[in-house]
N, C-alpha and C positions, 0 to 999 in steps of 0.2 A: 306710462306708469303701470306697473304690474299690480293688478288688484287681487286681493284675496277671496277665496270662496267663503263668503260671510256665513254660510250655513254652519261651518265649523265653529263659529263664535257662539252658536246656540247650544252647543254641547255643554252638559253640566260639568261641574268642577273637574272630575277625573274619572277614568274608567275604574270600575269597582275593584278589580283585582290588584292593580298597581297600588291603590290606596291601602289595601290590606297588607301588601308587602311592605309599604312605607311604615306603617304602625308596628309591624312585626320587627322590622330592622331597628327602629328607634328603641323598642323595649329590649331587644337583644344587646344593643350597645350600652344601654343603661344597666343592664342586668346580665353581664357576661356569664355568670355562674348558672343561669337558668337553662334548663333543658326544655326547649320549646318543642311541642308535638303538633304538627300541622294536620288539621282535619277540615281545612278550608278549601283551598284551590283544588279542583278536581284533576290533579295530575297523578298518573299511575306510579306505582313503586316497584312492581315486579318486573324482572327482565323479560325480554322478548323470548317467545317460545323457541326451543332448540331447533325444531324443524324449519322455522322461518329464518333463523340465523344461518342454518346450513344452506338454504336456498339462496340467500343473499351472498354467501361466500362463493357459491358456485357461479352466481351472476357476475361477481367481481372478477373471477378467473376468466369468464367468457369475455369481459370487456378488455382483458389484456391480451387477446389473441385476434389477429386480423380476421380470421374466418368466422368468428362468433361475435365480433363487436357489434354493438347496437348504438345507433345514433337516434335521431328523431324517429318516432313511430310514424308510419305511413299516413294514419288518419288524423293524428294530432289530438285525439280525445282518449288515448290510452291504448295499451297493447291489447290485441284481441284475446290473448290467452287469459288475461285477467278479467276482461269483460264477460267472456264466455263462462268463466267459473262463477262470477257474481250472478249472471242470468240463471244458471242451473241450480246453484245452491241456495241463493237468497230469495229467489222468486218462483222459478218453475217447480221447485220442491214444495211450495205452498200453493201450487195451483195458479199462479200469476204468470201470464206470459209477457215478459219484458225482454225485448230484443237487444242485441249487443249495441246497435246504433242508437239506442235510447239511454245508454249508460255512458257517463263521462267521468273519467278518472281525474282527480284533482289532488292538491296538496292539503286539504282539510275541509271539513264541514263548516267551520267558522268562516273560511274564505268564501265558500259557495253561498252560504245563507246571506253573506253580505253582498257578494257580487251579483247574485240573481236579480236584484232589484233594478239592475241596468236595463233589463229587458222590458221594464214597465214605465209608462209615461209618468211625468212628475205630478199629474193631478189625481192619480189614484189615491184612494183612502185606504190606509192600512189599518188592520185590527190585530191587537196582540193580547194574550192573556196578561193578567196582572196578579202575581208576579211573573216576570218574563226574563229570559236570557237576554242581557243588555244589548248584544250585537244587533238583534233585529230592530231595535228602536234607533240606536245611535247611527247605524249606517243610512237609515232613511232621513234622519236629521241632516246628515252630511250631504245627502242628494237633494235637499230642499223640499222633500215631500211632506214635511210636517210644518206646523205653525211654531210660534215661540213658546217658551216655557210657561206653563199655566199654573205652576204651584204644586207643591207636594210631589215633585219629581216627575210630573206629567208634561205632555206637550199638546197643544191645540192641534186639531185635525188628525188626531189618533183616536181610534175607537178602542177603549180599554175594556176588557172583559174580565171581571173579577173572578179569580179562582181562589176560593176560600174553603175553610172546613165545612161550611154549609152545603157546598155542592161537590164535596170531595175533591176540590182543586181541579175540577174539570169544567171549564166555562161552557155556557150555552151560546149558540149563535145569537148575534145581537139583533135587536129589532130594527136598527137602521142598516142601510146597505154599506158593505165594505168590499173593496175590490181585491186587496191582497191580504190574506189572512195567514198569520204565522201560528202553527200549532207544533208542539213539541211533546211527544209521547214515546217512551216513558219520559216524564217531564223533568227538566232541569229548571228550577231548583227543587221542586216539591216531591219528586219521586212518584207522583201520581200516574196512572195509566188510564186509557180510554177503552171502553168496550166497543164491539162492532156496532151496537145499537147507537152509541154516542157518536161514533165517527160517521155513521150513515146520516145523522142529522146535519153534519157539516158538509158531506158530499151533496146532499139534497139542497142545502142552502146555496152552495157554490154553483150548482147547476142552474138554480132558479135565478140567481143574481148575476150569472156570468162572472163569477169571481174565480180567483185562483188560490188554492190552499198550498201553502209552503210548509211542507211536513217534515220536521226534523225528527228523524228516527235514529239518532246517533247511539242511543242506549238500548236498541231493541234486543241485543244479545243477552241482556240481563233480565228479560221477561221470564218469570218462573211459572205463572199461571197459564194453563193451556188454552183457555178460552180468550185470552187477550191477543189481539192481532199484532203481528210484528211489522206489518206494512199497511199503509193507507190503501194500497192497491188490492188488498183483500176485501175491499168494500166495492160492490158493483157500481160501475160508473166512475170510479175515482180517476181512472186514466184520462177521462175527459177534462178534469178540473184540478189535478194535483201534481206537484213536483215533489220528489222525496230526496232527502239528504241522508246519507250514511257515512260512517267514518270507522277507520281501523284504529284510531287513537285509543279509545277506552276498551274496545273489543280485543285488540291484539297488542296493546302496549305501544302504539306507534306515535305517542306524543312527541318524541324526539326524532322520529323518522319522517312523519308527515305523508299520509296517504288517506284518501276518501273518494267518495263518488256521488254523483248526483244523477237522478233519473228524471228525464224529460220525455214523457210519452209523446209519440207522434200524433195522437188524437187531440192533444192539448192545444187550446186556442186562446188568444187574446184578441183585442179588437182595436181598429183605428177609430179616430174620433168620428168618422163617417159611418162606423158600424161594420166595416169590412173585417171579416175573420182572417186572422193571421196565425199560422202554425208557429209555436215557440221552439220546437225541436231544432229546426235549421237555424234559428236566430241564436240560440245557445251554442250551437256548434260553431257558428261564425264568430261569436264573441270569444269562445274558448281558443279557437285557432288563431285569432288575431292577437289576443293579449297574453297567451300562455303557451309555453313550449313543452309542457308536459312534466309528468313526474318521472324521476329517473328510472331507467330499466331495472336497476338493482332493487329499488324500493318496490316496484311493481312485482317483481319476482318473489320478493318476500311476502307481499300481500297475497299473491296467488297461493303460496304455501300454507296459508291459514285454512284453505278449503280442502287440503289433502286429509286423509284419514288420521295420520299422525299429528299434523298440524292442528286440525280442529279439535282433537282430544286434548292436546296440550293447552290450547287457548281456553277450552272449557274449564280446565282444572284452575286456571288463574282466575276466571270469572267466578268460579265457585268459591275460591279463597276470599275474594272481595265480598261476595254476597254472604259469606259466613261472618265476616266483619260486620256487615250491615245488621245481620240478625243479632249479634252480640250488642251492638250499639243500641239498637231498638229496644231489646229486652231489658238492658241494664237501665236506660234512662227511664223507661216505662216503670220499672220497679222503684225508681227514686221519686216517682210522682209526677214526672214531666209528661206533657202531651206530646206524643211523637207520631209523625206521619211518614209515609214512604218506606224505603228500605226493604221492600218485598219483591218489587219488579224493577228496581233501579238501585244504583250504588249511592243514592243520596237520602239523607234523613233530614226531614223538616221538623225542627224542634221549636215549640212554643216557648217564648221567654217567660220567666217568672212574672207574676203580676206586678205592674208598675215600672218594668224595665223595658226600654226600647231596644231595637236591634243592636245599635252601635254601643249602647250601655252594657248590654249583656256580652257583646264581643269583647269590650274592654275588660269586664269583670273576668271572663274566662281567661283572657290573655294575662292579666296581671296576677290573678289569684291561683289559677290552675296551670298557667303557662301552656294553654291550648288555643290554637288558632282555628276559628270557625269562619263563616261567611255571613255577614249581616243580611237578613232577609230584605230589609228596606232597599238594599242596593239593587234588587230585582224589580223594584216598583213599590208604590205606596201600600199596596195590599200585602206586601211582604213585611211591613212594620210589625214588630212583635214576634219575629221569628228569626232563627239562624239556621243556616244549612251546614250539615256535617257531611263529609264524605267517608266512604268505606275504603278508599284507596290508601291503604297502609299495612304495616306489619301488625299481626294480631297482638303481639306483645306490647306495642306502643298503644294500640287501641285500648287495650285493657288498662294500662297505666293511665291514659288520659281520662278514662271513665272513673277510675278510682280517685283521681284528683278532683274531677267534677263533683263527685259524691261528698267530698270533704268541705266544700264551700257552701 
C-alpha cells in the first residue's frame, strides 16, 4: 500500500496566489465588460533589457554550433562566468568576500528558500516574521517540521515574530530559542527594510544560539536609502551563521526565464545531535548536484549580461520605473487618508484597510467596486489581517487609473 505524506494534509486550504487568481477569474467571467487592473501578484510587466536579450541571442547561436555548444557545466552549480560576475558586482564591490564556490545558480529564489530546509533536521524549530512570505511556512509543513494548525492561520512548533506598525515591521529576535530563522529584507509583503544595527542583533542571536539565518534578499536592488545594507554579509560575523538568497526575477525581469542564486559560505556550520560541527556548503553542493542539472547556458548568459555596463544601466532604468510607480501609489493613497507603508526601498506598498474591514473584505470591495486586484494581508499570516499588499509592477497609466478608481469608492 502506497501511503501519502500526511504532512501535506496539514496545509491550509490553498496557496494564497491561486486563490486570488480564482476570485479574479470568477469576477471576470461574471463581468466580462470590466477592465481589471492587477496590483496583486508581484509579477513584472516590463520586457527584459535589450543587452540581456542580445546576450541570450548570442548564446542561442553558440548552442547551434558544435565548437561553441554547451552541455552540463563542469561543476553543476552554475557557470563560472556568472558566479564570478556575481562575486565581483554583488559582494566584493560592497567589501564582502564571497568566493565563486560559495555561489550556487538555481532556477529561482522561491525554489531555493523551499529546498534549503532539506539540509536541516526535522526537529529544528523555525522562526518566521508575521506577516511572512507563505513559502517559508508551507514547505516546512510539508517536511513535517511543524505541528498541526493552531488557529488563526498559525501552526504549532513555529515561532511567530510579529512585524507590526509598532516595530516598523521589523521583528526583534525572540526570547525563546529558534534554530532556523527566515528573514526577508526588503520585506515581502510589507516593504520594510532593516538597518545594520537591527541585522547585527540577528547575527548576534544566531551566533549565541548556533542558529542559521535564512536571509531572502530578492528585492535588494530596490533599496534607495544609502545606509540600508543590501546583504546580510555586510554585518560582521554573518558568514558564520547566514545563507543568502538572491533572484534575477524582480531585478531583471526574469520571472518567465527563471534564474537566481544562493550563497552558502564555507564558514557556515550546523550540528549533529551529538554536537559535531558540519559544514553546510558541501552539503548544499551535494544536494544541488544530485537533484538539479543546472540552469540553461542561455539563461545564465542573459543573467551575466545584467552586470555589464549597458545591461546594468538598462536594468536600473526598469527598476526606477517601478519605484516611480511605488512613489505615485504611496503618495496618492496617503493623500486619500489611507495609512500606507513601504514603497521606498521595495516595490510593495502595505496598505491599512479602512476601519471595520478585514483583508479579504477589502480585497473583494476593491475587486468589485474598483476592478482592482490586490493581495489580502491575512494571506501572509494573522498579523497581516487588516492590510492589503499592492505591487508597483505595472504600467504608470494603469497605476494612475487604478488609484483614481480607488479614490471614487
